[in-house]
GUVEX-23687 format. One line per 8 residues: number of its first residue (from 1); their letters; for each residue x, y, z of C-alpha. Coordinates in Angstrom, 2 decimals, always signed. Example, Ala and Ser with C-alpha at 12.3 -4.5 7.8 and 13.67 -1.06 7.14 Angstrom:
<pts>
1> AS> +12.30/-4.50/+7.80 ~ +13.67/-1.06/+7.14
</pts>
This chain:
<pts>
1> XXXXXXXX> -18.97/+32.89/+22.91 ~ -15.31/+33.20/+23.89 ~ -15.02/+29.44/+24.33 ~ -15.78/+28.94/+20.62 ~ -12.93/+31.24/+19.65 ~ -10.66/+29.33/+22.02 ~ -11.69/+25.80/+21.00 ~ -12.19/+26.21/+17.26
9> XXXXXXXX> -8.50/+26.53/+16.18 ~ -7.32/+23.33/+17.94 ~ -10.33/+21.44/+16.60 ~ -9.61/+22.59/+13.04 ~ -5.92/+21.75/+13.35 ~ -6.82/+18.36/+14.82 ~ -9.15/+17.62/+11.91 ~ -6.51/+18.66/+9.39
17> XXXXXXXX> -3.99/+16.40/+11.10 ~ -6.49/+13.52/+11.13 ~ -7.21/+13.90/+7.38 ~ -3.49/+14.11/+6.59 ~ -2.68/+10.99/+8.61 ~ -5.62/+9.12/+7.09 ~ -4.42/+9.90/+3.57 ~ -0.86/+8.88/+4.45
25> XXXXXXXX> -2.01/+5.56/+5.90 ~ -4.27/+4.87/+2.92 ~ -1.41/+5.60/+0.51 ~ +0.87/+3.29/+2.49 ~ -1.74/+0.53/+2.46 ~ -2.21/+0.89/-1.30 ~ +1.54/+0.82/-1.86 ~ +1.94/-2.34/+0.22
33> XXXXXXXX> -0.89/-4.02/-1.70 ~ +0.66/-3.07/-5.05 ~ +4.05/-4.33/-3.90 ~ +2.53/-7.62/-2.77 ~ +0.80/-8.04/-6.16 ~ +4.04/-7.31/-8.01 ~ +5.93/-9.76/-5.81 ~ +3.32/-12.47/-6.39
41> XXXXXXXX> +3.44/-11.88/-10.16 ~ +7.24/-12.07/-10.16 ~ +7.15/-15.32/-8.20 ~ +4.58/-16.76/-10.61 ~ +6.73/-15.78/-13.61 ~ +9.82/-17.30/-12.01 ~ +7.94/-20.50/-11.24 ~ +6.59/-20.68/-14.80
49> XXXXXXXX> +10.10/-20.22/-16.21 ~ +11.41/-22.93/-13.89 ~ +8.67/-25.29/-15.07 ~ +9.49/-24.51/-18.72 ~ +13.18/-25.18/-18.16 ~ +12.44/-28.40/-16.27 ~ +10.08/-29.68/-18.94 ~ +12.56/-28.73/-21.67
57> XXXX> +15.38/-30.52/-19.88 ~ +13.31/-33.68/-19.40 ~ +12.30/-33.78/-23.07 ~ +15.92/-33.50/-24.29
</pts>
């Protein structure tokens, strides 16, 4: 029974560390995905504005 008292604290701390790291990595992954979406949207807007300016310049 003594081995349970000896092994339980490191196991609990290890599980807490694992859950904390998992949540950090998931948050980082979500942030990178959101940043990539925002970057793609900004590029699409810039390209659309460029097309508008080009088509307006050609029609003048």
